[in-house]
PASEBA-1860 file (N, C-alpha, C; in nm, 3 decimals):
! residues 188
1> MNMNGPAP> -3.605/-0.385/-4.988/-3.623/-0.409/-4.859/-3.777/-0.421/-4.812 ~ -3.788/-0.541/-4.769/-3.943/-0.565/-4.748/-3.978/-0.485/-4.630 ~ -4.055/-0.395/-4.617/-4.078/-0.318/-4.510/-4.205/-0.341/-4.431 ~ -4.280/-0.494/-4.481/-4.401/-0.540/-4.452/-4.349/-0.644/-4.338 ~ -4.200/-0.689/-4.335/-4.146/-0.818/-4.252/-4.125/-0.788/-4.111 ~ -4.087/-0.879/-4.045/-4.039/-0.857/-3.895/-3.970/-0.719/-3.823 ~ -3.981/-0.669/-3.716/-3.909/-0.555/-3.721/-3.791/-0.590/-3.691 ~ -3.656/-0.521/-3.710/-3.534/-0.518/-3.700/-3.495/-0.502/-3.528
9> TSLLFRLR> -3.443/-0.665/-3.508/-3.409/-0.652/-3.367/-3.313/-0.572/-3.323 ~ -3.217/-0.507/-3.377/-3.070/-0.439/-3.372/-3.165/-0.291/-3.302 ~ -3.091/-0.238/-3.215/-3.118/-0.118/-3.138/-3.066/-0.016/-3.244 ~ -2.985/-0.046/-3.330/-2.944/0.050/-3.397/-3.064/0.110/-3.488 ~ -3.146/0.030/-3.506/-3.280/0.075/-3.609/-3.378/0.142/-3.502 ~ -3.352/0.129/-3.365/-3.459/0.230/-3.292/-3.380/0.329/-3.253 ~ -3.298/0.356/-3.281/-3.189/0.483/-3.215/-3.246/0.614/-3.245 ~ -3.278/0.701/-3.195/-3.337/0.810/-3.257/-3.238/0.867/-3.339
17> PMPGSHAL> -3.275/0.951/-3.429/-3.146/1.060/-3.463/-3.082/1.139/-3.389 ~ -2.999/1.133/-3.374/-2.880/1.210/-3.247/-2.754/1.272/-3.326 ~ -2.703/1.374/-3.287/-2.562/1.408/-3.345/-2.466/1.352/-3.259 ~ -2.364/1.335/-3.328/-2.222/1.266/-3.232/-2.229/1.159/-3.242 ~ -2.086/1.087/-3.211/-2.050/0.944/-3.200/-2.106/0.895/-3.071 ~ -2.111/0.959/-2.972/-2.177/0.930/-2.841/-2.295/0.829/-2.884 ~ -2.388/0.892/-2.938/-2.503/0.796/-2.928/-2.462/0.664/-2.994 ~ -2.415/0.657/-3.112/-2.374/0.530/-3.175/-2.305/0.420/-3.079
25> AITCVLEQ> -2.200/0.505/-3.028/-2.124/0.408/-2.923/-2.200/0.358/-2.835 ~ -2.293/0.426/-2.745/-2.353/0.371/-2.626/-2.459/0.269/-2.711 ~ -2.517/0.286/-2.804/-2.613/0.167/-2.906/-2.525/0.057/-2.900 ~ -2.400/0.098/-2.944/-2.330/-0.041/-2.986/-2.267/-0.137/-2.876 ~ -2.269/-0.037/-2.762/-2.179/-0.115/-2.632/-2.329/-0.183/-2.579 ~ -2.462/-0.127/-2.589/-2.558/-0.230/-2.522/-2.584/-0.305/-2.637 ~ -2.595/-0.310/-2.729/-2.608/-0.426/-2.839/-2.486/-0.543/-2.798 ~ -2.346/-0.494/-2.765/-2.276/-0.596/-2.746/-2.309/-0.668/-2.631
33> SLRSGRRP> -2.362/-0.586/-2.526/-2.408/-0.641/-2.372/-2.520/-0.734/-2.404 ~ -2.603/-0.674/-2.459/-2.720/-0.766/-2.504/-2.681/-0.907/-2.577 ~ -2.588/-0.918/-2.670/-2.549/-1.013/-2.756/-2.474/-1.117/-2.648 ~ -2.381/-1.072/-2.548/-2.314/-1.130/-2.472/-2.360/-1.173/-2.338 ~ -2.498/-1.138/-2.328/-2.538/-1.146/-2.194/-2.478/-1.101/-2.042 ~ -2.391/-1.004/-2.121/-2.342/-0.921/-1.995/-2.453/-0.817/-1.936 ~ -2.453/-0.853/-1.814/-2.516/-0.775/-1.704/-2.458/-0.706/-1.583 ~ -2.469/-0.607/-1.558/-2.613/-0.498/-1.632/-2.524/-0.470/-1.751
41> LLRGLDDT> -2.588/-0.390/-1.832/-2.610/-0.354/-1.969/-2.460/-0.240/-1.967 ~ -2.509/-0.152/-1.868/-2.423/-0.074/-1.851/-2.383/-0.038/-1.721 ~ -2.283/-0.098/-1.667/-2.265/-0.061/-1.516/-2.259/0.072/-1.439 ~ -2.251/0.104/-1.312/-2.266/0.220/-1.239/-2.389/0.291/-1.281 ~ -2.496/0.258/-1.322/-2.611/0.304/-1.367/-2.730/0.290/-1.267 ~ -2.799/0.335/-1.202/-2.906/0.270/-1.122/-3.070/0.261/-1.215 ~ -3.131/0.199/-1.191/-3.219/0.161/-1.291/-3.315/0.312/-1.352 ~ -3.342/0.419/-1.248/-3.371/0.511/-1.313/-3.292/0.597/-1.396
49> AFEHLVTH> -3.168/0.603/-1.386/-3.062/0.635/-1.477/-3.067/0.593/-1.623 ~ -3.068/0.444/-1.632/-3.097/0.344/-1.689/-3.204/0.387/-1.812 ~ -3.333/0.395/-1.722/-3.440/0.418/-1.804/-3.446/0.549/-1.853 ~ -3.395/0.645/-1.811/-3.383/0.788/-1.877/-3.300/0.761/-2.019 ~ -3.160/0.706/-2.010/-3.094/0.687/-2.111/-3.163/0.601/-2.226 ~ -3.255/0.509/-2.181/-3.292/0.439/-2.293/-3.452/0.498/-2.343 ~ -3.493/0.599/-2.273/-3.611/0.686/-2.323/-3.543/0.798/-2.403 ~ -3.428/0.846/-2.385/-3.366/0.962/-2.441/-3.325/0.901/-2.594
57> YFGDLPVH> -3.240/0.787/-2.604/-3.226/0.733/-2.739/-3.295/0.664/-2.818 ~ -3.395/0.584/-2.738/-3.490/0.489/-2.820/-3.638/0.494/-2.783 ~ -3.695/0.580/-2.726/-3.807/0.609/-2.676/-3.875/0.497/-2.593 ~ -3.975/0.423/-2.625/-4.053/0.310/-2.513/-4.010/0.188/-2.563 ~ -3.865/0.151/-2.576/-3.814/0.046/-2.581/-3.811/-0.020/-2.447 ~ -3.855/-0.148/-2.458/-3.862/-0.208/-2.343/-3.720/-0.292/-2.314 ~ -3.610/-0.216/-2.253/-3.477/-0.268/-2.230/-3.455/-0.266/-2.106 ~ -3.418/-0.365/-2.009/-3.371/-0.314/-1.859/-3.219/-0.358/-1.860
65> NGAPDDDT> -3.160/-0.256/-1.754/-3.020/-0.295/-1.720/-2.995/-0.429/-1.674 ~ -3.083/-0.466/-1.576/-3.031/-0.587/-1.522/-2.954/-0.581/-1.393 ~ -2.942/-0.691/-1.322/-2.865/-0.692/-1.207/-2.711/-0.736/-1.246 ~ -2.619/-0.693/-1.203/-2.457/-0.740/-1.204/-2.466/-0.932/-1.229 ~ -2.373/-0.989/-1.257/-2.335/-1.126/-1.265/-2.292/-1.151/-1.145 ~ -2.307/-1.269/-1.093/-2.217/-1.290/-0.950/-2.072/-1.296/-0.962 ~ -2.047/-1.308/-1.083/-1.895/-1.381/-1.121/-1.836/-1.203/-1.143 ~ -1.889/-1.083/-1.130/-1.813/-0.986/-1.144/-1.705/-0.987/-1.011
73> KTHGIDEF> -1.752/-1.030/-0.901/-1.671/-0.991/-0.769/-1.572/-1.104/-0.759 ~ -1.546/-1.202/-0.850/-1.472/-1.298/-0.825/-1.330/-1.272/-0.932 ~ -1.346/-1.158/-1.031/-1.222/-1.158/-1.138/-1.136/-1.096/-1.044 ~ -1.109/-1.076/-0.916/-1.023/-1.011/-0.835/-1.035/-0.862/-0.868 ~ -0.931/-0.790/-0.860/-0.973/-0.631/-0.854/-1.037/-0.588/-0.966 ~ -1.145/-0.496/-0.935/-1.238/-0.455/-1.032/-1.175/-0.267/-1.046 ~ -1.148/-0.253/-1.146/-1.108/-0.078/-1.176/-1.210/-0.036/-1.215 ~ -1.347/-0.056/-1.254/-1.451/0.007/-1.282/-1.427/0.168/-1.249
81> DDLLALLL> -1.481/0.173/-1.110/-1.495/0.305/-1.053/-1.371/0.377/-1.131 ~ -1.235/0.348/-1.083/-1.143/0.423/-1.129/-1.093/0.478/-1.296 ~ -1.159/0.346/-1.346/-1.165/0.408/-1.512/-1.287/0.508/-1.529 ~ -1.375/0.481/-1.466/-1.487/0.581/-1.493/-1.465/0.689/-1.465 ~ -1.412/0.772/-1.328/-1.335/0.833/-1.286/-1.248/0.934/-1.414 ~ -1.175/0.834/-1.459/-1.057/0.859/-1.530/-1.147/0.933/-1.659 ~ -1.235/0.869/-1.705/-1.302/0.880/-1.833/-1.420/1.028/-1.817 ~ -1.486/1.030/-1.714/-1.538/1.159/-1.685/-1.437/1.273/-1.666
89> AHCTTPGK> -1.317/1.248/-1.598/-1.249/1.362/-1.611/-1.197/1.437/-1.734 ~ -1.213/1.342/-1.806/-1.162/1.361/-1.981/-1.258/1.433/-2.056 ~ -1.372/1.349/-2.042/-1.474/1.380/-2.124/-1.533/1.492/-2.168 ~ -1.551/1.536/-2.307/-1.576/1.659/-2.337/-1.690/1.651/-2.380 ~ -1.756/1.581/-2.412/-1.932/1.548/-2.439/-2.017/1.596/-2.341 ~ -2.088/1.704/-2.362/-2.166/1.756/-2.225/-2.276/1.669/-2.206 ~ -2.291/1.698/-2.035/-2.411/1.654/-1.986/-2.439/1.498/-1.971 ~ -2.551/1.463/-1.940/-2.581/1.364/-1.952/-2.522/1.214/-2.053
97> EGRWLCHA> -2.514/1.257/-2.206/-2.479/1.184/-2.280/-2.316/1.168/-2.266 ~ -2.256/1.277/-2.222/-2.103/1.250/-2.162/-2.092/1.134/-2.074 ~ -2.176/1.155/-1.956/-2.178/1.071/-1.879/-2.192/0.930/-1.916 ~ -2.278/0.901/-1.989/-2.348/0.771/-2.047/-2.244/0.713/-2.127 ~ -2.193/0.794/-2.203/-2.035/0.751/-2.287/-1.961/0.689/-2.193 ~ -1.925/0.774/-2.097/-1.816/0.739/-1.998/-1.853/0.620/-1.929 ~ -2.008/0.572/-1.901/-2.026/0.452/-1.842/-2.012/0.335/-1.951 ~ -2.035/0.378/-2.075/-2.057/0.271/-2.205/-1.898/0.204/-2.207
105> VATAAMSD> -1.797/0.290/-2.222/-1.666/0.281/-2.250/-1.610/0.210/-2.120 ~ -1.643/0.263/-2.024/-1.601/0.184/-1.874/-1.634/0.044/-1.851 ~ -1.789/-0.017/-1.904/-1.840/-0.098/-1.888/-1.752/-0.202/-1.999 ~ -1.760/-0.171/-2.134/-1.678/-0.258/-2.223/-1.548/-0.281/-2.177 ~ -1.477/-0.201/-2.119/-1.331/-0.210/-2.081/-1.329/-0.329/-1.972 ~ -1.422/-0.362/-1.906/-1.434/-0.476/-1.803/-1.438/-0.624/-1.890 ~ -1.455/-0.607/-1.986/-1.500/-0.766/-2.091/-1.326/-0.817/-2.115 ~ -1.325/-0.929/-2.191/-1.219/-0.957/-2.210/-1.113/-0.942/-2.355
113> NHLWQDMG> -1.207/-0.876/-2.436/-1.156/-0.872/-2.575/-1.090/-0.739/-2.575 ~ -1.060/-0.721/-2.703/-1.026/-0.568/-2.726/-1.123/-0.478/-2.692 ~ -1.076/-0.348/-2.668/-1.203/-0.276/-2.633/-1.296/-0.223/-2.768 ~ -1.228/-0.197/-2.871/-1.332/-0.208/-3.022/-1.414/-0.306/-3.015 ~ -1.372/-0.460/-2.990/-1.465/-0.529/-2.986/-1.582/-0.532/-2.912 ~ -1.503/-0.521/-2.793/-1.599/-0.525/-2.647/-1.707/-0.425/-2.636 ~ -1.697/-0.289/-2.751/-1.771/-0.165/-2.761/-1.861/-0.227/-2.874 ~ -1.855/-0.326/-2.969/-1.894/-0.341/-3.077/-1.891/-0.275/-3.198
121> LPDRQALS> -1.787/-0.241/-3.188/-1.741/-0.124/-3.283/-1.676/-0.187/-3.416 ~ -1.677/-0.167/-3.517/-1.633/-0.239/-3.655/-1.439/-0.261/-3.622 ~ -1.411/-0.155/-3.597/-1.252/-0.179/-3.592/-1.176/-0.087/-3.492 ~ -1.041/-0.092/-3.463/-0.990/-0.017/-3.357/-0.974/0.168/-3.405 ~ -0.976/0.152/-3.559/-0.965/0.350/-3.589/-1.089/0.359/-3.565 ~ -1.199/0.307/-3.550/-1.357/0.368/-3.507/-1.339/0.394/-3.379 ~ -1.299/0.292/-3.288/-1.252/0.315/-3.165/-1.165/0.442/-3.120 ~ -1.065/0.474/-3.191/-0.956/0.571/-3.198/-1.023/0.707/-3.247
129> ALLAENFP> -1.122/0.683/-3.329/-1.205/0.823/-3.369/-1.307/0.860/-3.262 ~ -1.361/0.792/-3.192/-1.447/0.802/-3.111/-1.401/0.861/-2.969 ~ -1.274/0.802/-2.941/-1.202/0.855/-2.834/-1.150/0.954/-2.857 ~ -1.097/1.014/-2.945/-1.021/1.158/-3.012/-1.143/1.236/-3.015 ~ -1.256/1.211/-3.048/-1.369/1.309/-3.061/-1.408/1.344/-2.909 ~ -1.413/1.225/-2.827/-1.509/1.297/-2.697/-1.396/1.270/-2.574 ~ -1.296/1.243/-2.598/-1.185/1.241/-2.488/-1.037/1.300/-2.530 ~ -1.059/1.404/-2.619/-0.938/1.434/-2.705/-0.806/1.465/-2.603
137> ALAARNTG> -0.819/1.504/-2.487/-0.683/1.523/-2.397/-0.630/1.398/-2.343 ~ -0.693/1.310/-2.353/-0.688/1.165/-2.289/-0.612/1.085/-2.391 ~ -0.679/1.095/-2.523/-0.636/1.045/-2.656/-0.530/1.059/-2.722 ~ -0.476/1.199/-2.661/-0.374/1.276/-2.710/-0.260/1.201/-2.640 ~ -0.278/1.158/-2.525/-0.190/1.111/-2.450/-0.113/0.978/-2.512 ~ -0.176/0.918/-2.598/-0.158/0.762/-2.637/-0.071/0.799/-2.754 ~ 0.056/0.826/-2.742/0.116/0.899/-2.850/0.206/0.764/-2.907 ~ 0.214/0.675/-2.861/0.254/0.544/-2.904/0.165/0.438/-2.986
145> NMRWKKFF> 0.033/0.487/-2.975/-0.078/0.406/-3.015/-0.049/0.253/-2.968 ~ -0.059/0.290/-2.849/-0.112/0.180/-2.734/-0.214/0.109/-2.762 ~ -0.250/-0.016/-2.739/-0.395/-0.059/-2.745/-0.432/0.003/-2.629 ~ -0.584/0.033/-2.620/-0.659/0.140/-2.559/-0.664/0.109/-2.419 ~ -0.720/-0.057/-2.385/-0.705/-0.077/-2.282/-0.616/-0.079/-2.180 ~ -0.485/-0.109/-2.263/-0.370/-0.118/-2.143/-0.338/0.021/-2.154 ~ -0.360/0.109/-2.257/-0.322/0.280/-2.217/-0.404/0.299/-2.101 ~ -0.538/0.294/-2.071/-0.637/0.328/-1.954/-0.548/0.269/-1.829
153> YRQLCAAE> -0.535/0.135/-1.861/-0.450/0.081/-1.710/-0.338/0.140/-1.674 ~ -0.266/0.174/-1.783/-0.145/0.243/-1.765/-0.153/0.394/-1.707 ~ -0.236/0.460/-1.753/-0.304/0.569/-1.678/-0.356/0.579/-1.547 ~ -0.403/0.470/-1.528/-0.469/0.473/-1.385/-0.345/0.425/-1.294 ~ -0.248/0.363/-1.343/-0.131/0.299/-1.268/-0.023/0.427/-1.254 ~ -0.003/0.525/-1.334/0.046/0.631/-1.319/0.006/0.686/-1.237 ~ -0.153/0.740/-1.229/-0.208/0.820/-1.102/-0.161/0.763/-0.978 ~ -0.143/0.642/-0.968/-0.096/0.568/-0.836/0.029/0.563/-0.830
161> GLTLCKSP> 0.104/0.605/-0.918/0.249/0.605/-0.892/0.330/0.458/-0.916 ~ 0.230/0.394/-0.986/0.296/0.257/-1.019/0.358/0.224/-1.182 ~ 0.421/0.141/-1.193/0.493/0.140/-1.313/0.454/-0.005/-1.381 ~ 0.383/0.003/-1.501/0.386/-0.111/-1.586/0.478/-0.198/-1.631 ~ 0.573/-0.138/-1.694/0.688/-0.190/-1.771/0.763/-0.230/-1.681 ~ 0.852/-0.376/-1.763/0.926/-0.423/-1.615/1.063/-0.358/-1.695 ~ 1.090/-0.290/-1.763/1.223/-0.189/-1.821/1.167/-0.062/-1.794 ~ 1.274/0.000/-1.785/1.277/0.182/-1.781/1.197/0.260/-1.882
169> HCAVCVDF> 1.168/0.196/-1.992/1.109/0.266/-2.138/1.081/0.151/-2.208 ~ 0.945/0.163/-2.255/0.823/0.080/-2.332/0.901/0.020/-2.455 ~ 0.986/0.111/-2.508/1.030/0.016/-2.659/1.136/-0.096/-2.624 ~ 1.192/-0.064/-2.486/1.300/-0.202/-2.454/1.214/-0.308/-2.386 ~ 1.076/-0.272/-2.320/1.008/-0.385/-2.209/0.992/-0.507/-2.314 ~ 0.994/-0.618/-2.238/0.965/-0.780/-2.297/0.858/-0.780/-2.320 ~ 0.722/-0.675/-2.291/0.588/-0.729/-2.341/0.558/-0.597/-2.425 ~ 0.648/-0.522/-2.482/0.643/-0.424/-2.584/0.560/-0.503/-2.698
177> AECFGPED> 0.546/-0.619/-2.769/0.470/-0.669/-2.871/0.317/-0.674/-2.819 ~ 0.280/-0.697/-2.706/0.170/-0.749/-2.619/0.088/-0.590/-2.625 ~ 0.150/-0.485/-2.587/0.077/-0.377/-2.579/0.049/-0.289/-2.703 ~ 0.187/-0.311/-2.785/0.189/-0.204/-2.876/0.166/-0.287/-3.017 ~ 0.130/-0.423/-3.042/0.107/-0.489/-3.151/0.011/-0.462/-3.234 ~ 0.010/-0.530/-3.332/-0.139/-0.520/-3.401/-0.269/-0.582/-3.353 ~ -0.368/-0.511/-3.388/-0.495/-0.561/-3.319/-0.598/-0.642/-3.417 ~ -0.632/-0.754/-3.413/-0.724/-0.816/-3.472/-0.814/-0.877/-3.417
185> ASQP> -0.924/-0.963/-3.485/-1.033/-1.011/-3.420/-1.030/-1.112/-3.338 ~ -0.873/-1.208/-3.366/-0.875/-1.311/-3.298/-0.775/-1.309/-3.185 ~ -0.711/-1.183/-3.171/-0.614/-1.158/-3.071/-0.654/-1.093/-2.928 ~ -0.684/-1.130/-2.827/-0.747/-1.035/-2.710/-0.640/-0.940/-2.693
END
C-alpha cells in the first residue's frame, strides 16, 4: 500500500478506534448518506449535537449534517420520531453513543432499500448482529426473521393497536413472501 498517495476519502479511515459496533454502524450510515446525497446525514440532531458526534468519532473532520431535503415532507406520513422513540426505549448502548446509534438507524430506515443497504452494511446478517447487540430485547421480538424495516413498522403499528397483516396470522397472510422472503441487493 502506498502511504504517500492521496488520503482515503472514506470516513472509515478517519474513525478513531472505538469499541463496539455502534461506532462502525454510525460511520456506515454517515458514509451511505454522503454517497446518496441524503440530507441531513443524521436526522433529528441539531448542528451542535452533530458536531459533537463528528468530533467524538472523527476529530476535526469537516463534515456538516446539512438541512433536510424539501421532499422529506412530500413522502406522506413520516414515522421518524416514532421509530426513534422505539429505538431509544430499547437501546442498551449507554449515553450519547446509544442516542447517536438510534438516530443513525432511524435515519437509514426512512430510505427506500433494505435497512442493511440503507445503513451501508455488507448484508442482513451484519444488521441482525448489530441490532441483537445494541437492541437485544427488541431484536428478540423478531422471532420470525421478518425484514427489519417491516418489523419496526409492525412494532409501531402494534403500539397504536393497528394490524398490518390482512389475515389473522402472518403465516397465512397474502403478503408473507414480501415480509419474510429472502433479501438481496436487487430487491427492496
